C-alpha positions as CSV (number, residue, x, y, z in Angstrom):
1,L,130.4,158.1,97.7
2,I,129.0,159.6,101.0
3,L,127.9,157.0,104.3
4,P,125.7,159.8,105.9
5,G,124.8,159.5,109.8
6,G,122.1,158.5,111.6
7,F,120.7,155.2,113.0
8,S,120.1,152.5,110.6
9,Y,118.2,149.9,110.9
10,G,117.3,151.0,114.2
11,D,120.7,150.1,114.8
12,D,119.4,146.8,116.3
13,L,122.2,144.3,116.3
14,G,125.1,147.4,117.3
15,A,125.5,150.8,115.4
16,G,125.8,150.1,111.5
17,K,126.1,146.3,111.8
18,L,123.3,145.6,109.6
19,W,123.9,148.0,107.4
20,A,127.5,147.1,106.9
21,L,126.1,143.4,106.4
22,D,124.4,145.4,103.2
23,I,127.5,146.4,102.4
24,E,128.7,143.5,102.0
25,H,126.4,140.9,100.2
26,R,124.9,143.5,98.3
27,L,127.3,146.1,97.4
28,G,130.4,144.4,98.2
29,H,132.1,144.2,94.8
30,A,131.3,147.4,93.4
31,L,132.4,149.1,96.6
32,T,135.3,147.8,96.2
33,R,136.3,148.7,93.1
34,F,135.4,151.9,93.3
35,V,137.4,152.7,96.2
36,E,140.3,150.5,94.8
37,S,140.1,153.3,91.9
38,G,141.1,155.8,94.6
39,R,137.2,157.1,94.4
40,P,136.6,159.3,97.1
41,V,134.8,157.8,100.4
42,I,133.5,159.4,103.6
43,G,131.9,157.6,106.7
44,I,129.9,159.7,109.6
45,C,129.0,158.3,112.6
46,N,126.4,155.7,111.4
47,G,128.5,155.9,107.9
48,F,132.1,155.5,110.1
49,Q,130.9,152.5,112.3
50,A,129.2,150.7,108.7
51,L,133.0,151.1,107.0
52,M,134.6,150.0,109.9
53,K,131.8,147.0,110.6
54,S,132.2,145.7,106.8
55,G,135.9,146.4,106.9
56,F,136.8,148.7,104.3
57,L,138.2,150.7,108.0
58,P,140.9,150.6,108.2
59,G,141.5,148.7,105.2
60,K,144.3,146.3,104.7
61,L,147.1,147.5,107.1
62,A,150.4,146.5,105.9
63,S,152.1,143.4,106.7
64,S,154.3,143.1,109.1
65,E,155.8,140.0,111.5
66,A,153.1,140.6,114.3
67,L,150.8,141.1,111.4
68,T,148.9,138.6,110.5
69,D,146.9,137.5,107.5
70,Q,144.0,136.9,109.3
71,S,144.6,140.0,112.0
72,V,144.9,142.3,109.6
73,D,141.4,143.7,108.3
74,R,139.7,143.4,111.4
75,G,142.4,144.8,115.0
76,V,140.0,147.9,114.6
77,T,136.6,148.2,116.0
78,L,134.0,150.9,117.4
79,T,131.5,150.0,120.4
80,F,129.6,151.5,123.3
81,N,130.9,154.8,124.9
82,E,133.1,154.4,128.0
83,S,131.1,156.7,129.7
84,G,128.4,154.0,129.4
85,H,125.7,156.4,127.5
86,F,124.7,158.5,124.6
87,E,126.6,161.4,124.0
88,C,126.0,164.9,122.3
89,R,128.4,167.5,122.8
90,W,130.5,169.6,120.5
91,V,134.0,168.9,120.6
92,Y,137.4,169.9,118.8
93,L,139.4,167.8,115.6
94,Y,142.9,168.3,115.8
95,P,143.9,166.3,111.6
96,N,147.1,165.2,110.9
97,P,149.3,166.5,109.2
98,N,151.2,163.4,107.8
99,S,148.2,161.5,107.3
100,A,147.4,160.6,103.1
101,C,143.8,161.3,104.1
102,L,142.5,163.1,101.1
103,F,139.8,165.3,102.9
104,T,141.9,166.7,105.8
105,Q,144.8,167.4,103.3
106,G,145.9,171.2,104.0
107,L,143.7,171.4,106.7
108,S,145.7,174.0,109.9
109,E,143.3,175.1,112.3
110,P,141.2,172.8,113.9
111,I,137.3,171.9,113.1
112,Y,134.7,172.2,115.3
113,C,131.9,170.2,115.7
114,P,129.5,168.0,117.1
115,V,129.6,164.5,118.0
116,A,125.8,162.6,119.1
117,H,126.4,158.2,119.2
118,G,126.2,155.8,122.1
119,E,128.6,153.2,120.2
120,G,131.7,155.2,119.0
121,R,134.3,154.5,121.2
122,L,137.4,153.1,119.1
123,V,139.3,150.4,120.3
124,I,142.4,148.8,119.2
125,R,142.7,144.7,119.4
126,D,146.2,144.7,120.0
127,Q,150.0,146.9,120.0
128,A,151.0,145.9,116.7
129,T,147.5,146.7,115.1
130,R,148.2,149.9,117.3
131,D,151.9,150.7,115.6
132,A,150.2,149.8,112.5
133,L,147.7,152.9,112.9
134,I,150.4,154.9,113.4
135,S,153.2,154.2,111.8
136,Q,150.9,154.6,108.9
137,N,149.2,157.7,109.6
138,L,145.9,156.6,109.6
139,I,144.5,158.5,111.7
140,A,143.4,161.3,109.8
141,L,141.8,163.1,112.9
142,T,142.0,163.1,117.0
143,Y,139.6,164.8,119.6
144,S,142.1,167.7,121.3
145,E,142.5,165.4,124.5
146,N,142.7,161.8,125.1
147,S,140.4,162.3,128.5
148,Y,136.7,163.3,128.7
149,P,134.2,165.1,128.0
150,A,137.2,166.3,125.0
151,N,137.1,162.8,123.6
152,P,133.6,162.2,124.5
153,N,133.7,158.5,123.9
154,G,137.1,157.2,125.1
155,S,138.5,156.3,121.7
156,E,142.0,154.9,121.9
157,L,144.6,157.4,121.3
158,A,142.0,159.7,121.1
159,I,140.8,158.9,117.5
160,A,137.8,160.6,115.9
161,G,138.6,159.2,112.4
162,L,140.7,157.1,110.4
163,C,141.5,157.1,106.5
164,N,142.9,153.6,104.5
165,P,146.4,153.4,103.3
166,A,145.3,154.7,99.7
167,G,143.9,157.6,101.8
168,N,140.7,157.7,99.8
169,V,138.5,156.4,102.3
170,L,137.7,158.2,105.6
171,G,135.0,157.1,108.7
172,L,134.8,160.0,111.4
173,M,132.3,159.8,114.5
174,P,131.7,163.4,115.2
175,H,129.6,165.3,112.0
176,P,131.9,168.1,110.4
177,E,128.5,168.9,108.0
178,D,127.0,170.4,111.0
179,H,129.3,173.6,111.0
180,S,129.2,174.2,107.3
181,F,127.9,178.1,107.9
182,P,129.1,180.4,110.7
183,W,125.6,180.8,112.4
184,Q,126.1,177.4,113.2
185,H,128.7,177.4,116.2
186,P,127.1,177.8,119.3
187,R,128.7,180.8,120.9
188,W,128.2,183.4,117.1
189,R,126.1,185.0,118.6
190,R,129.0,186.1,121.5
191,G,130.9,186.5,118.0
192,E,132.8,183.2,118.1
193,Q,133.4,181.8,114.7
194,G,135.8,179.9,112.7
195,M,136.6,176.3,112.5
196,L,134.5,175.1,110.3
197,G,133.9,171.8,108.8
198,L,133.2,172.9,105.6
199,R,136.9,172.4,104.0
């Protein structure tokens, strides 16, 4: 299942929020069964926002003393870019080789692709949630650096993409589908190539 980018419902009430409500109320049980059966789900940009706001990402984190049942589902969200404006630029994404994410398994080189969003900054509520994301290897993709402009939205830990604990659901703000062919590289005519998002 692919939840693509775009601006669902004009991003009224916040990016992905109304789409997330539709997912929860119209598809919630069916999508929960789909995810629990291990089928692959990817949300790109607005799709990532909808998966986050509907609770499918990061999913149920393993419990610890500091994480209660009330805190495991909504300890991470996406909000306005730290720059305060829409960001449209090319970025480098680095896959986490320890992640269980089926979409990034076997990736050894970075992905070079564009971002185009105004609400893509990933924020984490507390240290316990941060520790869980790291220890469970749910951070599937990171930006090349933690500082602007390499991290275009100011996401904590330079997170560009998250997966669920099972690894079959991935959400990411950048658009790897916009660099599937060599000629889509912005400097292709200068001989630069590689780091495709296709794989």
